[in-house]
C-alpha positions as CSV (number, residue, x, y, z in Angstrom):
1,M,0.0,0.0,0.0
2,A,1.3,3.5,-0.9
3,F,2.4,5.7,2.0
4,V,2.7,9.5,2.4
5,Q,4.6,11.4,5.1
6,I,3.6,15.0,5.7
7,M,6.0,17.3,7.6
8,S,4.9,20.8,8.7
9,Y,7.3,23.4,10.0
10,S,8.1,27.1,10.3
11,T,11.5,28.5,9.2
12,T,13.1,31.7,8.2
13,S,15.9,29.6,6.7
14,I,14.2,27.7,3.8
15,A,17.3,28.0,1.6
16,E,19.3,26.1,4.3
17,V,16.5,23.5,4.6
18,E,16.7,22.9,0.9
19,A,20.5,22.7,1.0
20,A,20.3,20.1,3.8
21,T,17.7,18.1,1.8
22,A,19.9,18.3,-1.3
23,Q,22.8,16.9,0.8
24,W,20.5,14.1,2.0
25,K,19.6,13.2,-1.6
26,L,23.3,13.0,-2.4
27,D,24.1,10.9,0.7
28,T,21.2,8.5,0.0
29,Q,21.6,8.1,-3.7
30,G,21.0,4.5,-4.6
31,V,19.6,3.6,-1.2
32,G,16.8,6.2,-0.6
33,R,13.3,5.0,-1.3
34,A,11.3,8.3,-1.5
35,R,9.5,8.5,-4.8
36,R,8.4,12.2,-4.8
37,R,8.6,15.3,-2.6
38,L,6.4,18.3,-2.7
39,V,7.4,21.5,-0.8
40,L,4.4,23.8,-0.2
41,K,4.5,27.3,1.2
42,D,1.6,28.5,3.3
43,R,-0.1,31.6,1.8
44,E,-1.8,32.4,5.2
45,V,1.1,31.9,7.7
46,Q,4.4,33.6,7.0
47,D,7.4,31.2,7.0
48,R,5.2,28.1,7.3
49,F,6.0,25.1,5.0
50,V,4.5,21.7,4.4
51,E,6.4,18.8,2.8
52,V,4.6,15.8,1.3
53,V,6.9,12.8,0.7
54,F,5.6,9.8,-1.3
55,F,6.7,6.2,-0.8
56,D,5.6,3.0,-2.4
57,S,5.0,1.5,1.1
58,Y,5.3,2.1,4.8
59,E,8.2,-0.3,4.8
60,D,10.1,1.9,2.3
61,A,9.4,4.9,4.5
62,M,10.8,3.1,7.5
63,H,13.9,2.1,5.5
64,N,14.5,5.8,4.8
65,S,13.9,6.7,8.4
66,G,16.7,4.2,9.4
67,L,19.3,5.7,7.1
68,P,22.2,7.5,8.8
69,A,21.8,10.5,6.4
70,T,18.2,10.8,7.6
71,A,19.4,11.3,11.2
72,V,21.7,14.0,10.0
73,L,18.8,15.7,8.1
74,A,16.5,15.5,11.1
75,S,19.2,17.2,13.2
76,A,19.6,20.0,10.6
77,L,15.8,20.5,10.4
78,E,15.6,20.7,14.2
79,A,18.2,23.5,14.2
80,L,16.7,25.3,11.2
81,T,13.0,25.3,12.2
82,I,11.3,27.5,14.7
83,D,9.5,24.8,16.7
84,G,10.7,21.6,15.1
85,C,8.7,19.5,12.6
86,E,5.3,18.0,13.0
87,F,4.8,14.7,11.2
88,Q,1.8,12.8,9.9
89,N,2.2,9.3,8.6
90,L,-0.6,8.3,6.2
91,D,-1.5,5.2,4.3
92,V,-3.0,6.1,0.9
93,F,-6.6,5.0,1.0
94,A,-7.5,6.2,-2.5
95,D,-5.6,7.8,-5.3
96,E,-7.6,9.4,-8.1
97,T,-6.7,11.6,-11.0
């Protein structure tokens, strides 16, 4: 079953967040299992962002969570965000176009 992780956070350092994510992508090349990533900027709340990361399965997401580079990225996000990240872990119930 497909799986989606949603991360919400506030930051005044989005360029640094993107740089940390780019480093994570380099560090996990060939072993990372995320399929797609959307970064959304809130129009109503200044400096608020939401990321939606798509995986083929919950197991693939847990594989990514266990990678050493993910711990490095999580530490960077903790330092770059105002109140840390809020996570939602969601199984895809329906996917329609």
